[in-house]
N, C-alpha and C positions, 0 to 999 in steps of 0.2 A: 400201491399208494393208498388204495381204498381201505386196506386192512389197518394201515398205520393211522389213517384219519379216523376210522371207527374206534381204534384203541384210544386215541387221544380224546375223542368225544366221551368215551366211557370214563376216562380219568377225570375229565371235566365234570362229569355227572356224579362223581364221588367215589368211584371204585379205584382203590390204590393199585390193585393188580387185577385187571379185567380178565375174565375167563373167556374161553372160546364161545360159550353160549351167549355171553354178553355182547361180544362182537358180532356174532351171527344175528342176534336180535336187532342190532342197529342196522346192519346191512340189509336184512330182510325187510325192514321198515321202509326202505327206499327202493325195494324191488331188485336187490342184488343177491345172487346166489353166491355162497362162499365156497372157496376151494379149501378143503381140509389141510392139505399140505402147506399152502401158503400161510394159512391162518396159524398153524402150529409153529412155523418158522418165525413169524412176527412175534408171537407170544413168547417163544423161547429166547429171542434176541432182546426183548424188552423186559423180561422178567427180572425183578429185583433192582431195576434201574429207576432213578428219579427222572421223570419226564421233563421237568423244568431244567435240570442239568443237561439233558440231551439236547434240548432246544437251544440252550445257551452255547453249547459246544458247536452246534450246527451253524449258528449265527456267526461265530468266530471264523469258522471255515469259509462260509460264504463271503464274509467281508474281505478276505484275502484274495478272492477270485476277481479278475478284471471283468467289468461290466461292458457289454458290447456297445460301441459307439461313444463311450465316455473316455475322453482323452484327459491329459493332465489339465488341471484347473489353470485358468489364465493367471499369469504372474502379476499383471498390472490391472488396476481398476478400470482404465479406459476401454480396453477391449470388451470387458464384461458389460459396460454401460451401452456399448453399441449394439450388442446382441438383441436386447428387447425391441429396438426399433425395427430390425430386420423381421422379427416375428410378427410385429404388427402389420408390416407391409404384406407379408405372405398371407395373413388372415384376410386382409382386404381383398387381395387378388382372388382368394378362394371364394369369397362371398360373391364377387362379380361373376366368376365362372359358373357358380351354381345358379345365379339368376339367368344367365344366358342359356344354360342347359334346359331350364324350365320353359323359356320362350321357344326353343327349338321343337319342343314336343307338341305345341299347339294347344295345350290345355293346362289348367292349374290343378292343384291338389283338391281344392274345394269347389270346382266348377260344376 
């Protein structure tokens, strides 16, 4: 992933087709040693391809994947309206719990 990220940074920096040296320079600037094999593979896979098109294709693929915990949207407006009230109640409960936990310790943060 770091090689792809460095490749994308090089493209954003103005290089249409970044070289291995360009990517190594980016990686070394943040203290990462590059692996020649992985670097060559990334460059060969992305060579001659438009990065914007690849990102658009990736978004399409990700949009078809189900997201964890997200079920079908509520069909009626009433259930959706009730949901914010529950969230507010939970927030209030959490605040009360955090106050109690501070009291149990016997000292405050700024004492």
